[in-house]
TIFI-397520 format. One record per atom (N, C-alpha, C): residue number from 1; atom name; x, y, z. Coordinates in steps of 0.001 Angstrom, whole numbers, plus 500000, padded with zeros to 6 digits. Layout:
REM TIFI-397520
     i   at       xx       yy       zz
   NUM   CA        X        Y        Z
...
END
This chain:
REM TIFI-397520
     i   at       xx       yy       zz
     1    N   500943   498922   500078
     1   CA   500138   500201   499870
     1    C   501125   501521   500276
     2    N   500304   502040   499304
     2   CA   501485   503334   499041
     2    C   501039   504346   499834
     3    N   501638   505477   500423
     3   CA   501917   506288   501149
     3    C   499947   507047   501006
     4    N   499948   507253   499903
     4   CA   498603   507812   499195
     4    C   497648   507214   499630
     5    N   497498   505739   499895
     5   CA   496302   504787   499941
     5    C   496285   504236   501323
     6    N   497392   504393   502172
     6   CA   497496   503839   503423
     6    C   497157   504768   504435
     7    N   495799   504942   504968
     7   CA   495519   506389   506170
     7    C   496858   506399   507259
     8    N   497130   505194   507575
     8   CA   498305   505260   509150
     8    C   499530   505839   508297
     9    N   500139   505753   507051
     9   CA   501071   506242   506790
     9    C   501015   507589   506709
    10    N   499531   508386   505751
    10   CA   499087   509839   505840
    10    C   499502   510193   507309
    11    N   498714   509462   508109
    11   CA   498850   509827   509468
    11    C   500048   510424   510466
    12    N   500874   509421   510121
    12   CA   502333   509113   510613
    12    C   502739   510515   510043
    13    N   502645   510667   508850
    13   CA   503596   511829   508023
    13    C   502977   513126   508698
    14    N   501535   513195   508752
    14   CA   501115   514310   509276
    14    C   502077   514705   510550
    15    N   501889   513800   511427
    15   CA   502690   514041   512560
    15    C   503945   514290   512686
    16    N   504794   513880   511698
    16   CA   506128   513914   511665
    16    C   506449   515092   511034
    17    N   505782   515956   510265
    17   CA   505429   516898   509780
    17    C   505746   518046   510972
    18    N   504578   517857   511799
    18   CA   504242   518568   512880
    18    C   505630   518476   514093
    19    N   505901   517134   513946
    19   CA   507386   517126   514857
    19    C   508273   517973   514311
    20    N   508602   517875   513389
    20   CA   509696   518932   512824
    20    C   509715   520474   513095
    21    N   508335   520812   512782
    21   CA   507622   522015   513260
    21    C   508397   522715   514817
    22    N   507616   521542   515747
    22   CA   508180   521668   517022
    22    C   509571   521541   517443
    23    N   509982   520997   516599
    23   CA   511710   520724   516870
    23    C   512120   522354   516490
    24    N   511946   522797   515503
    24   CA   512409   523957   515159
    24    C   512053   525088   516011
    25    N   510773   525033   516261
    25   CA   510079   526309   517133
    25    C   510843   525874   518774
    26    N   510795   525122   519300
    26   CA   511910   524507   520614
    26    C   513186   525174   520476
    27    N   513702   524873   519329
    27   CA   515232   525158   519116
    27    C   515353   526815   518964
    28    N   514340   527790   518549
    28   CA   514490   528811   518411
    28    C   514173   529712   519460
    29    N   513184   529088   520343
    29   CA   512798   529526   521566
    29    C   514035   529282   522462
    30    N   514728   528249   522672
    30   CA   516013   528041   523100
    30    C   517071   528941   522980
    31    N   517284   529259   521898
    31   CA   518298   530335   521290
    31    C   517981   531770   521761
    32    N   516624   531910   521561
    32   CA   516103   533558   521765
    32    C   516383   533435   523172
    33    N   516215   532646   524134
    33   CA   516024   532903   525203
    33    C   517018   532320   526138
    34    N   518291   532299   525413
    34   CA   519497   531203   526318
    34    C   519975   532154   527372
    35    N   519994   531304   528205
    35   CA   520112   531953   529845
    35    C   519271   532406   530440
    36    N   518015   532528   530020
    36   CA   516681   532520   530663
    36    C   515923   531754   531375
    37    N   515161   531572   532085
    37   CA   514443   530305   532392
    37    C   513443   529463   531159
    38    N   513056   530336   530465
    38   CA   512576   529894   529158
    38    C   513340   529195   528233
    39    N   514456   529770   528264
    39   CA   515340   528975   527329
    39    C   515943   527740   527887
    40    N   516151   527745   529235
    40   CA   516628   526224   530011
    40    C   515275   525670   529920
    41    N   514265   525897   530086
    41   CA   513161   524985   529898
    41    C   513211   524285   528398
    42    N   513520   525285   527179
    42   CA   513166   524900   525929
    42    C   514389   523402   525614
    43    N   515591   523824   526217
    43   CA   516563   523165   526171
    43    C   516340   521667   526630
    44    N   515666   521844   527694
    44   CA   515156   520469   528684
    44    C   514352   519411   528071
    45    N   513359   520573   527301
    45   CA   511944   519713   526591
    45    C   512475   519240   525340
    46    N   513623   520185   524742
    46   CA   513730   519844   523401
    46    C   514388   517955   523162
    47    N   515115   517511   524306
    47   CA   515582   516215   524010
    47    C   514287   515141   523957
    48    N   513403   515248   524702
    48   CA   512583   514690   524837
    48    C   511146   514694   523446
    49    N   511335   515872   522616
    49   CA   510321   516044   521776
    49    C   511320   515300   520384
    50    N   512416   515377   520431
    50   CA   513389   514789   519602
    50    C   513327   513182   519637
    51    N   513368   512569   520721
    51   CA   513061   511254   520941
    51    C   511593   510916   520652
    52    N   510717   511680   520921
    52   CA   509302   511239   520449
    52    C   509074   511236   518794
    53    N   510262   512492   518515
    53   CA   510082   512225   516576
    53    C   510771   511241   516070
    54    N   511763   510533   516799
    54   CA   512480   509490   516555
    54    C   511660   508200   516454
    55    N   510734   507731   517714
    55   CA   510058   506959   517732
    55    C   508765   506747   516443
    56    N   508678   508257   516504
    56   CA   507450   508072   515291
    56    C   507908   507953   513957
    57    N   509215   508406   513722
    57   CA   510155   508168   512160
    57    C   510227   506628   512477
    58    N   510683   506110   513420
    58   CA   510491   504376   513406
    58    C   509379   503967   513028
    59    N   508463   504128   513478
    59   CA   507231   503830   513350
    59    C   506694   503741   511921
    60    N   506627   505159   511461
    60   CA   506565   505155   509994
    60    C   507441   504266   508884
    61    N   508451   504085   509432
    61   CA   509383   503238   508634
    61    C   508734   501952   508574
    62    N   508405   501311   509893
    62   CA   507946   500004   510072
    62    C   506432   500010   509304
    63    N   506062   501007   509329
    63   CA   504549   500947   508414
    63    C   505037   500917   506832
    64    N   506001   501412   506983
    64   CA   506799   501304   505324
    64    C   506475   502335   504401
    65    N   506446   503754   505311
    65   CA   506089   504972   504493
    65    C   507316   505799   504922
    66    N   508480   505464   505582
    66   CA   509417   506538   505741
    66    C   509196   508009   506472
    67    N   509726   509024   505438
    67   CA   509239   510128   505784
    67    C   508741   510903   504489
    68    N   507837   512227   504843
    68   CA   507366   512840   503477
    68    C   508323   514293   503314
    69    N   509183   514216   502476
    69   CA   509869   515569   502277
    69    C   509134   516558   501954
    70    N   508326   516511   501645
    70   CA   507031   517682   501345
    70    C   506629   518206   502525
    71    N   505864   517321   502887
    71   CA   505290   517854   504526
    71    C   506096   518528   505171
    72    N   507315   517786   505345
    72   CA   508431   518282   506233
    72    C   508942   519779   505851
    73    N   509226   519764   504663
    73   CA   509683   520989   503953
    73    C   508566   522065   504423
    74    N   507136   521736   503955
    74   CA   506061   522559   504368
    74    C   506037   523132   505827
    75    N   506515   522203   506863
    75   CA   506461   522299   508266
    75    C   507819   522954   508739
    76    N   509154   523093   507736
    76   CA   509982   524104   508123
    76    C   509651   525278   507740
    77    N   509312   525532   506610
    77   CA   508766   526969   506335
    77    C   507720   527300   506840
    78    N   506644   526477   507645
    78   CA   505514   527330   508415
    78    C   506415   527987   510005
    79    N   507673   526973   510174
    79   CA   508116   527328   511213
    79    C   508696   528686   511192
    80    N   509467   528805   510287
    80   CA   510115   530023   509725
    80    C   509497   531380   509692
    81    N   508169   531040   509036
    81   CA   507222   532341   508814
    81    C   506911   532518   510743
    82    N   506440   531448   511685
    82   CA   506067   531880   512946
    82    C   506872   532478   513496
    83    N   508288   531966   513151
    83   CA   509721   532793   514213
    83    C   509769   534110   513663
    84    N   509255   534543   512974
    84   CA   509149   536261   512420
    84    C   508579   536779   513811
    85    N   507413   536344   513920
    85   CA   506816   537117   515340
    85    C   507626   536771   516273
    86    N   508877   536041   516493
    86   CA   509520   536054   518371
    86    C   510746   536867   517591
    87    N   510710   537760   516862
    87   CA   511897   538720   516449
    87    C   512659   539311   517986
    88    N   513693   539603   518022
    88   CA   514222   540109   519385
    88    C   514252   541456   519293
    89    N   513650   541990   520401
    89   CA   513591   543375   520728
    89    C   512018   543855   520905
    90    N   511409   542894   520098
    90   CA   509587   543079   520580
    90    C   509475   543341   521771
    91    N   508622   544204   522588
    91   CA   508589   544661   523595
    91    C   506944   543939   524023
    92    N   506153   543398   523523
    92   CA   505060   542924   523859
    92    C   505151   541579   524385
    93    N   505899   540689   523508
    93   CA   506017   539359   523869
    93    C   504596   538576   523099
    94    N   503876   539110   522433
    94   CA   503030   538222   521806
    94    C   503494   537088   520978
    95    N   504386   537379   520367
    95   CA   505043   536355   519576
    95    C   505492   534781   520454
    96    N   505952   535300   521257
    96   CA   506272   534118   522617
    96    C   505429   533708   522864
    97    N   504403   534270   523349
    97   CA   503216   533741   524086
    97    C   502458   533201   522763
    98    N   502084   533263   521642
    98   CA   501496   532416   520365
    98    C   502730   531280   520147
    99    N   503840   531413   520126
    99   CA   504796   530498   520093
    99    C   504668   529244   520994
   100    N   504508   529982   522180
   100   CA   504310   528613   523328
   100    C   502651   527708   523243
   101    N   501681   528618   522884
   101   CA   500539   528549   522579
   101    C   500316   527465   521411
   102    N   501124   527661   520299
   102   CA   501218   526343   519351
   102    C   501751   525460   519571
   103    N   502931   525681   520816
   103   CA   503490   524424   521012
   103    C   502876   523692   521689
   104    N   501911   524137   523017
   104   CA   501240   523411   523583
   104    C   500193   522729   522586
   105    N   499758   523328   521997
   105   CA   498422   522502   520936
   105    C   499104   521364   520272
   106    N   500109   521500   519694
   106   CA   500529   520623   518839
   106    C   501197   519411   519907
   107    N   501579   519346   521040
   107   CA   501972   518766   522262
   107    C   500626   517841   522475
   108    N   499487   518714   522502
   108   CA   498298   517761   522586
   108    C   498059   516847   521571
   109    N   497975   517391   520274
   109   CA   498145   516590   518901
   109    C   499071   515177   519050
   110    N   500286   515491   519617
   110   CA   501155   514114   519928
   110    C   500427   513419   521001
   111    N   500051   513928   521908
   111   CA   499082   512980   522933
   111    C   498381   512074   522336
   112    N   497394   513112   521241
   112   CA   496205   512350   520660
   112    C   496873   511140   519844
   113    N   498109   511230   519099
   113   CA   498500   510373   518191
   113    C   498875   509059   518740
   114    N   499488   509287   520272
   114   CA   499848   508025   521071
   114    C   498465   507721   521141
   115    N   497421   507968   521989
   115   CA   496444   507477   522413
   115    C   495529   506885   521140
   116    N   495720   507363   519980
   116   CA   494857   506881   518844
   116    C   495770   505474   518375
   117    N   497003   505487   518454
   117   CA   497816   504373   518194
   117    C   497998   503266   519423
   118    N   497532   503346   520560
   118   CA   497322   502400   521628
   118    C   496302   501952   521263
   119    N   495211   502417   520438
   119   CA   493805   502215   520443
   119    C   493792   500821   519268
   120    N   494634   501217   518287
   120   CA   494632   500221   517086
   120    C   495957   499330   517039
   121    N   496716   499427   517861
   121   CA   497855   498589   518289
   121    C   497638   497312   518147
   122    N   496448   497010   519028
   122   CA   496275   495402   519167
   122    C   495911   494727   518031
   123    N   495354   495342   517198
   123   CA   495109   494875   515773
   123    C   495770   495136   514685
   124    N   497057   495741   515016
   124   CA   498262   496178   513694
   124    C   499472   495696   514185
   125    N   499796   494804   513580
   125   CA   501218   494409   514235
   125    C   502334   495079   513861
   126    N   502229   496001   512821
   126   CA   503015   497178   512784
   126    C   503423   498178   513829
   127    N   502561   498230   514877
   127   CA   502432   499050   515984
   127    C   502716   498331   517260
   128    N   503033   497202   517179
   128   CA   503117   496292   518631
   128    C   504638   496364   518910
   129    N   504978   496401   520081
   129   CA   506163   496606   520814
   129    C   506583   498164   521233
   130    N   505708   498857   521145
   130   CA   505877   500306   521610
   130    C   504785   500963   522708
   131    N   505417   501363   523588
   131   CA   504620   501620   524693
   131    C   504071   502895   524745
   132    N   502590   503047   524006
   132   CA   502041   504200   523936
   132    C   501588   504483   525172
   133    N   501178   504221   525977
   133   CA   500973   504596   527597
   133    C   502163   505505   528008
   134    N   503148   504888   527959
   134   CA   504476   505966   528427
   134    C   504341   506793   527620
   135    N   504348   507085   526495
   135   CA   504409   508299   525330
   135    C   503617   509016   525728
   136    N   502293   508560   526168
   136   CA   501012   509587   526190
   136    C   501376   509962   527490
   137    N   501729   509713   528425
   137   CA   502060   510152   529791
   137    C   503146   511154   529531
   138    N   504005   510899   529000
   138   CA   505222   511897   528640
   138    C   504786   513085   527615
   139    N   503620   512615   526812
   139   CA   503125   513748   526339
   139    C   502203   515003   527036
   140    N   501640   514284   527780
   140   CA   500786   515243   528915
   140    C   501594   515765   529333
   141    N   502941   515171   530353
   141   CA   503723   515948   531251
   141    C   503952   517125   530414
   142    N   504774   517095   529376
   142   CA   505105   518163   528578
   142    C   504027   519124   528198
   143    N   503022   519082   528088
   143   CA   501882   520044   527628
   143    C   501520   520702   528868
   144    N   501363   520005   529932
   144   CA   501155   520716   531260
   144    C   502070   521691   531413
   145    N   503507   521273   531090
   145   CA   504899   522269   531729
   145    C   504519   523298   530661
   146    N   504611   523203   529247
   146   CA   504526   524344   528486
   146    C   503061   525264   528708
   147    N   501875   524257   528988
   147   CA   500612   525389   529311
   147    C   500926   526432   530614
   148    N   501513   525729   531682
   148   CA   502119   526748   532640
   148    C   502821   527750   532202
   149    N   504008   527555   531458
   149   CA   504727   528885   530937
   149    C   503749   529655   530089
   150    N   502866   529217   529299
   150   CA   502120   529808   528296
   150    C   501262   530695   529035
   151    N   500663   530605   530150
   151   CA   499703   531397   530808
   151    C   500354   532190   531634
   152    N   501843   531941   531910
   152   CA   502517   533345   532435
   152    C   503033   533846   531545
   153    N   503380   533762   530249
   153   CA   503240   534723   529185
   153    C   501856   535397   528931
   154    N   500963   534938   529131
   154   CA   499498   535608   528675
   154    C   499546   536502   530044
   155    N   499536   536083   530904
   155   CA   499521   537366   532172
   155    C   500551   538418   531797
   156    N   501903   538321   531669
   156   CA   502539   539245   531130
   156    C   502423   540076   529777
   157    N   502174   539566   528949
   157   CA   501258   540057   527714
   157    C   500373   541092   527666
   158    N   499245   540340   528416
   158   CA   498075   541038   528327
   158    C   497627   541909   529467
   159    N   498246   541719   530624
   159   CA   498424   542651   531677
   159    C   499136   543593   531391
   160    N   500202   543825   530769
   160   CA   500947   545033   530277
   160    C   500502   545910   529259
   161    N   499166   545228   528496
   161   CA   498528   546033   527466
   161    C   497396   546993   528563
   162    N   497119   546182   529421
   162   CA   496017   547139   530324
   162    C   496548   548153   530863
   163    N   498291   548166   531534
   163   CA   498443   549149   531663
   163    C   499062   550292   531139
   164    N   499235   550024   529802
   164   CA   499864   550649   528860
   164    C   498809   552084   528723
END
């Protein structure tokens, strides 16, 4: 079955593109906020996100679909456009808040991916042998941590607007 006709391959490719975007975004946050708590957090979560992407890549290869250059390039371009909002020297922090919000939503999507794969793994031998429960729990932990930071940035960004 080709990528175009195997729904699981398509699904995995969509998430691989999202993972690439997330990695690029977290690297940008790490670099932009080097030495700050946000940069330290980004550096710490980056390894987990890369490990999740590696797991997903391995599953895509096992399913027989490898990677989709077109989807990954589109994600890369999307990240570059999103990064423009995080231009150094911007005073309001809205771009960073939105980057954290996008990241939180993406991690929630990754959690949903692992849960869906857990549901179908018993009937699809290509998915067996992967601990989707552990991956789901890690995604939820990541999402919760990013959401806490997102809410801190929301207070900074939007409370400053009211004071201006």
